[in-house]
C-alpha positions in Angstrom: -0.4 0.3 -0.1 1.4 3.2 -0.9 1.5 5.8 1.7 -1.2 8.6 1.8 1.0 11.3 2.7 4.2 12.7 1.8 6.2 15.6 2.3 7.3 17.2 -0.8 8.9 20.8 -1.3 5.5 22.3 -1.3 4.5 21.1 2.0 2.8 17.7 2.8 0.9 16.4 -0.3 -2.0 13.8 0.5 -3.8 11.6 -2.4 -7.4 10.7 -1.1 -10.1 9.3 -2.8 -13.1 11.6 -2.8 -15.2 8.8 -0.9 -12.5 8.4 1.3 -12.3 12.0 2.1 -16.4 12.2 2.3 -16.2 9.4 5.2 -13.3 11.3 6.8 -15.2 14.6 6.9 -18.6 12.2 8.2 -16.7 10.9 11.3 -15.3 14.6 12.3 -18.8 15.8 12.5 -20.1 12.9 14.2 -17.3 13.4 16.6 -18.7 17.2 16.7 -22.0 16.1 17.7 -21.0 14.2 20.7 -18.7 17.0 21.8 -21.2 20.0 21.2 -22.3 20.5 24.8 -26.0 21.0 26.3 -26.4 24.5 26.2 -29.4 23.9 28.4 -27.8 22.0 31.5 -25.8 25.7 31.6 -28.4 27.8 33.1 -26.2 30.4 35.1 -25.6 33.0 33.1 -22.9 34.4 34.5 -20.8 31.1 33.8 -22.0 31.1 30.5 -20.3 34.3 29.9 -17.1 33.3 31.0 -16.9 30.3 30.0 -17.1 27.9 33.1 -19.7 24.6 33.1 -21.8 25.3 36.3 -23.4 21.7 36.6 -20.5 20.0 35.2 -20.7 16.1 35.3 -18.2 13.3 34.4 -19.8 12.8 30.8 -21.8 9.3 31.0 -20.5 8.1 27.2 -17.3 6.3 27.3 -15.9 7.8 24.3 -16.4 11.1 25.3 -14.8 10.5 28.7 -11.6 9.3 26.2 -11.9 12.7 24.3 -12.5 14.9 27.8 -10.4 12.3 30.0 -10.5 13.9 34.0 -7.4 16.1 34.4 -7.3 14.7 38.0 -7.5 11.0 38.5 -7.2 10.1 42.5 -10.1 12.9 44.0 -13.3 13.1 42.2 -14.3 16.4 43.5 -11.2 18.0 42.3 -11.3 16.1 39.2 -15.0 17.9 38.7 -13.7 21.2 40.1 -11.2 20.8 37.1 -13.9 19.6 34.9 -15.9 22.6 35.7 -13.2 24.8 34.8 -11.6 23.6 31.9 -14.5 21.3 29.6 -16.0 24.4 27.9 -12.9 25.3 26.2 -11.6 21.9 25.5 -14.4 21.1 23.9 -14.6 23.8 21.8 -10.7 23.9 20.8 -11.3 19.6 19.7 -14.5 21.0 18.0 -12.2 23.6 16.2 -9.8 20.9 15.3 -12.2 18.8 13.7 -13.7 21.6 11.9 -10.5 22.6 10.5 -9.6 19.3 9.3 -12.9 18.8 7.5 -12.2 22.1 6.2 -8.6 20.7 4.8 -10.4 18.1 3.5 -11.9 20.3 0.7 -8.9 21.1 -0.9 -8.2 19.5 -4.1 -5.2 18.9 -4.5 -4.7 18.1 -1.0 -1.3 20.3 0.4 -1.0 21.1 3.8 1.8 23.0 5.5 2.8 21.2 8.6 0.6 23.1 11.2 -2.1 22.8 9.2 -1.1 18.5 9.0 -0.4 18.2 12.7 -4.3 19.8 12.6 -5.6 17.1 10.5 -3.6 14.2 12.9 -5.0 15.9 15.6 -8.4 15.4 14.4 -7.9 11.7 12.9 -6.7 11.0 16.5 -10.0 11.9 18.0 -11.5 10.0 15.6 -9.5 7.0 16.3 -10.0 7.3 20.2 -14.3 7.0 19.6 -13.8 3.8 17.2 -11.2 2.2 19.8 -13.9 2.9 22.6 -16.8 1.5 20.1 -14.3 -1.3 19.3 -13.5 -2.0 22.9 -9.6 -1.8 22.3 -7.9 -1.4 25.0 -4.7 -3.2 24.5 -2.1 -4.0 21.6 -3.5 -7.3 20.8 -6.7 -5.9 20.9 -5.8 -3.6 18.0 -3.5 -6.5 16.4 -7.2 -8.5 16.4 -9.1 -6.2 14.5 -5.7 -5.7 12.3 -6.5 -8.8 10.6 -9.7 -7.4 9.3 -7.8 -6.0 6.0 -10.6 -6.2 3.3 -14.4 -5.5 3.5 -14.7 -8.9 2.4 -13.7 -9.9 5.7 -16.1 -7.7 7.0 -19.1 -10.0 8.9 -20.7 -7.3 11.3 -20.5 -3.8 12.3 -17.4 -4.5 14.3 -15.6 -5.7 11.5 -16.8 -2.5 9.1 -16.0 -0.3 12.1 -12.3 -2.1 12.3 -12.3 -1.9 8.9 -12.6 2.4 9.6 -10.5 2.1 12.2 -7.4 1.0 10.0 -7.9 3.0 7.5 -7.7 6.0 9.8 -4.6 4.5 12.1 -3.2 4.5 8.5 -3.6 7.7 7.1 -2.2 8.9 10.9 0.4 7.1 10.3 1.4 8.3 7.0 0.5 12.0 8.1 2.5 11.7 11.2 5.7 10.0 8.8 5.2 12.7 6.4 5.0 15.5 9.1 8.6 13.7 10.8 10.3 13.8 6.8 9.3 17.7 6.9 12.1 18.6 9.9 15.3 19.1 9.7 17.4 16.2 10.9 
């Protein structure tokens, strides 16, 4: 399989089929929907103005918990306080990166600066985190098991199709990171 991304004199170039770019944009959009805060939950107008979630709670969706992990693991009260102060800005930052990634995928030909490539890699990483959660990937062995699903003919159920998407996004992200490393001076 050829690399989807490579470092060139013009920047980092990539070749993705229209369907592949459409799939990535759809995945980015799905993650954005997951991350969009419930505005009705923030009833305190002063807290809303300064960007603090007065009613912050640990997300019930395990994939969102992976995207927005607790800053403090050993003290639930302190973790909730950090979440109250930082979750809104973290959500907004991640949504911004995902939207920027989707816009980058509108380009033809796909030529990126190093900064844009980093943004796209971050957006792909969020997709991988959610897919890893949905596929219950906790160890390297779990990922290796899914890596064996290499072709659509191997897909038998929803998990197999998700594994194909996970493997595709992983392959793209690894190629993008390798291209980024190729743009750095030795």
